[in-house]
C-alpha positions as CSV (number, residue, x, y, z in Angstrom):
1,M,0.0,0.0,0.0
2,T,1.3,3.5,-0.8
3,H,1.5,5.7,2.2
4,L,0.5,9.4,2.2
5,V,2.5,11.3,4.9
6,P,1.6,15.0,5.3
7,F,4.5,17.4,5.6
8,G,5.0,18.7,9.1
9,S,4.1,15.4,10.7
10,A,6.6,13.6,12.9
11,G,7.2,11.0,10.2
12,S,7.7,13.3,7.3
13,R,11.5,13.4,7.5
14,D,11.6,9.7,7.2
15,T,10.2,9.9,3.7
16,A,13.1,12.0,2.3
17,A,15.5,9.5,0.8
18,P,19.2,10.4,0.2
19,G,20.7,10.8,-3.2
20,R,19.6,12.5,-6.4
21,A,16.2,14.1,-6.5
22,Y,14.2,14.2,-9.8
23,A,11.7,16.8,-10.7
24,V,8.5,14.9,-11.5
25,A,4.7,15.1,-11.8
26,W,2.7,12.1,-10.6
27,R,-0.9,10.9,-10.4
28,R,-2.3,8.2,-8.1
29,G,-5.4,6.5,-9.4
30,D,-8.0,9.2,-10.3
31,E,-6.5,11.8,-8.0
32,G,-5.2,15.1,-9.5
33,T,-1.6,15.5,-10.8
34,V,0.9,16.6,-8.3
35,S,4.3,18.2,-9.0
36,G,7.3,17.7,-6.8
37,A,10.4,15.5,-6.4
38,L,11.2,11.8,-6.6
39,R,13.9,10.3,-4.5
40,A,14.8,6.6,-4.3
41,D,16.4,4.5,-1.7
42,R,17.1,0.8,-1.5
43,D,13.5,0.0,-0.4
44,G,11.4,2.2,-2.7
45,L,10.4,5.5,-4.2
46,H,9.5,8.6,-2.4
47,L,7.3,11.2,-4.1
48,L,7.5,14.5,-2.3
49,G,5.0,17.3,-3.0
50,R,3.6,20.4,-1.2
51,S,0.7,18.6,0.5
52,G,2.6,15.5,1.5
53,A,4.7,12.5,0.5
54,V,3.9,9.2,-1.0
55,R,6.1,6.2,-0.3
56,I,6.0,3.3,-2.8
57,P,7.9,0.2,-1.6
58,F,9.6,-1.8,-4.4
59,A,8.1,-4.9,-2.8
60,E,4.6,-3.6,-3.7
61,V,5.3,-2.9,-7.4
62,A,3.7,-5.6,-9.5
63,R,4.3,-4.1,-13.0
64,L,6.3,-1.3,-14.6
65,S,6.0,0.2,-18.1
66,I,6.5,3.5,-19.9
67,D,3.3,4.8,-21.3
68,R,3.7,7.1,-24.3
69,S,0.0,7.0,-25.4
70,R,-2.0,10.2,-25.5
71,T,-4.2,9.1,-22.6
72,G,-1.2,7.7,-20.5
73,R,0.8,10.9,-20.6
74,L,1.0,13.4,-17.7
75,R,1.1,17.0,-18.7
76,G,1.8,15.8,-22.2
77,L,4.9,13.9,-21.1
78,P,5.5,10.1,-21.3
79,A,4.9,8.5,-17.9
80,I,6.1,5.6,-16.0
81,S,3.2,3.4,-15.1
82,L,3.5,1.5,-11.9
83,V,0.8,-1.1,-11.0
84,L,1.0,-2.0,-7.4
85,A,0.2,-5.5,-6.0
86,H,-3.2,-4.3,-4.6
87,G,-4.2,-2.9,-8.0
88,E,-3.5,0.8,-7.5
89,A,-1.9,2.6,-10.4
90,V,0.7,5.4,-10.0
91,R,2.0,7.3,-13.0
92,I,5.2,9.4,-12.9
93,A,6.4,11.8,-15.5
94,S,9.9,13.4,-15.5
95,L,10.0,17.2,-15.7
96,E,13.7,16.8,-16.6
97,G,13.3,15.0,-19.9
98,A,13.5,11.4,-21.3
99,G,17.0,10.7,-19.9
100,A,15.8,11.2,-16.3
101,L,12.7,9.1,-17.0
102,H,14.9,6.2,-18.1
103,E,17.1,6.7,-15.0
104,I,14.0,6.3,-12.8
105,V,13.0,3.1,-14.7
106,A,16.5,1.8,-14.3
107,I,16.3,2.4,-10.5
108,V,13.1,0.4,-10.3
109,E,14.5,-2.4,-12.5
110,R,17.6,-2.7,-10.3
111,A,15.1,-3.5,-7.5
112,G,14.0,-6.6,-9.4
113,I,10.9,-5.2,-11.2
114,R,11.1,-5.8,-14.9
115,S,9.4,-3.4,-17.4
116,G,7.0,-4.8,-19.9
Protein backbone atom coordinates (compact mmCIF):
# COMPACT_ATOMS: atom_id res chain seq x y z
CA MET A 1 0.00 0.00 0.00
CA THR A 2 1.29 3.48 -0.76
CA HIS A 3 1.50 5.73 2.23
CA LEU A 4 0.54 9.41 2.21
CA VAL A 5 2.48 11.31 4.87
CA PRO A 6 1.58 14.99 5.34
CA PHE A 7 4.51 17.37 5.64
CA GLY A 8 4.98 18.72 9.12
CA SER A 9 4.08 15.40 10.73
CA ALA A 10 6.56 13.56 12.89
CA GLY A 11 7.24 10.95 10.20
CA SER A 12 7.66 13.29 7.25
CA ARG A 13 11.46 13.44 7.49
CA ASP A 14 11.63 9.65 7.18
CA THR A 15 10.23 9.89 3.65
CA ALA A 16 13.14 11.95 2.35
CA ALA A 17 15.54 9.50 0.78
CA PRO A 18 19.22 10.37 0.25
CA GLY A 19 20.69 10.81 -3.20
CA ARG A 20 19.57 12.48 -6.39
CA ALA A 21 16.18 14.13 -6.55
CA TYR A 22 14.25 14.16 -9.83
CA ALA A 23 11.68 16.84 -10.69
CA VAL A 24 8.50 14.92 -11.49
CA ALA A 25 4.74 15.06 -11.80
CA TRP A 26 2.67 12.10 -10.61
CA ARG A 27 -0.88 10.87 -10.36
CA ARG A 28 -2.31 8.18 -8.09
CA GLY A 29 -5.44 6.51 -9.45
CA ASP A 30 -8.04 9.15 -10.25
CA GLU A 31 -6.51 11.83 -8.03
CA GLY A 32 -5.16 15.06 -9.48
CA THR A 33 -1.65 15.47 -10.83
CA VAL A 34 0.95 16.64 -8.29
CA SER A 35 4.34 18.22 -9.00
CA GLY A 36 7.32 17.68 -6.77
CA ALA A 37 10.40 15.54 -6.39
CA LEU A 38 11.18 11.84 -6.57
CA ARG A 39 13.91 10.27 -4.49
CA ALA A 40 14.77 6.61 -4.30
CA ASP A 41 16.42 4.48 -1.68
CA ARG A 42 17.08 0.76 -1.54
CA ASP A 43 13.50 0.01 -0.41
CA GLY A 44 11.39 2.18 -2.68
CA LEU A 45 10.43 5.47 -4.25
CA HIS A 46 9.49 8.62 -2.36
CA LEU A 47 7.32 11.22 -4.09
CA LEU A 48 7.54 14.54 -2.28
CA GLY A 49 5.00 17.30 -2.95
CA ARG A 50 3.63 20.36 -1.20
CA SER A 51 0.75 18.57 0.47
CA GLY A 52 2.62 15.47 1.53
CA ALA A 53 4.70 12.52 0.52
CA VAL A 54 3.91 9.18 -1.05
CA ARG A 55 6.12 6.18 -0.34
CA ILE A 56 6.04 3.30 -2.84
CA PRO A 57 7.94 0.24 -1.57
CA PHE A 58 9.55 -1.75 -4.40
CA ALA A 59 8.07 -4.89 -2.85
CA GLU A 60 4.58 -3.58 -3.74
CA VAL A 61 5.29 -2.89 -7.42
CA ALA A 62 3.74 -5.63 -9.55
CA ARG A 63 4.29 -4.13 -13.00
CA LEU A 64 6.29 -1.33 -14.61
CA SER A 65 6.01 0.22 -18.07
CA ILE A 66 6.50 3.50 -19.90
CA ASP A 67 3.26 4.83 -21.33
CA ARG A 68 3.70 7.11 -24.34
CA SER A 69 0.04 7.00 -25.39
CA ARG A 70 -1.97 10.21 -25.48
CA THR A 71 -4.16 9.08 -22.58
CA GLY A 72 -1.25 7.72 -20.55
CA ARG A 73 0.78 10.91 -20.56
CA LEU A 74 0.97 13.41 -17.71
CA ARG A 75 1.09 17.05 -18.73
CA GLY A 76 1.83 15.85 -22.24
CA LEU A 77 4.90 13.87 -21.12
CA PRO A 78 5.50 10.11 -21.34
CA ALA A 79 4.90 8.54 -17.95
CA ILE A 80 6.15 5.57 -15.99
CA SER A 81 3.17 3.42 -15.12
CA LEU A 82 3.47 1.45 -11.89
CA VAL A 83 0.77 -1.06 -11.01
CA LEU A 84 0.95 -2.02 -7.38
CA ALA A 85 0.19 -5.47 -5.96
CA HIS A 86 -3.20 -4.34 -4.62
CA GLY A 87 -4.18 -2.88 -8.02
CA GLU A 88 -3.55 0.83 -7.47
CA ALA A 89 -1.93 2.61 -10.43
CA VAL A 90 0.66 5.36 -10.05
CA ARG A 91 1.97 7.31 -13.04
CA ILE A 92 5.15 9.38 -12.88
CA ALA A 93 6.44 11.80 -15.54
CA SER A 94 9.89 13.37 -15.48
CA LEU A 95 9.96 17.16 -15.75
CA GLU A 96 13.66 16.84 -16.64
CA GLY A 97 13.29 14.96 -19.91
CA ALA A 98 13.51 11.44 -21.31
CA GLY A 99 16.97 10.73 -19.89
CA ALA A 100 15.79 11.22 -16.32
CA LEU A 101 12.67 9.14 -17.02
CA HIS A 102 14.86 6.23 -18.11
CA GLU A 103 17.11 6.69 -15.05
CA ILE A 104 14.03 6.28 -12.82
CA VAL A 105 13.00 3.14 -14.73
CA ALA A 106 16.53 1.76 -14.26
CA ILE A 107 16.30 2.37 -10.49
CA VAL A 108 13.07 0.37 -10.30
CA GLU A 109 14.47 -2.39 -12.52
CA ARG A 110 17.57 -2.70 -10.29
CA ALA A 111 15.14 -3.50 -7.46
CA GLY A 112 14.04 -6.56 -9.42
CA ILE A 113 10.93 -5.23 -11.18
CA ARG A 114 11.06 -5.75 -14.94
CA SER A 115 9.39 -3.42 -17.41
CA GLY A 116 6.97 -4.79 -19.91
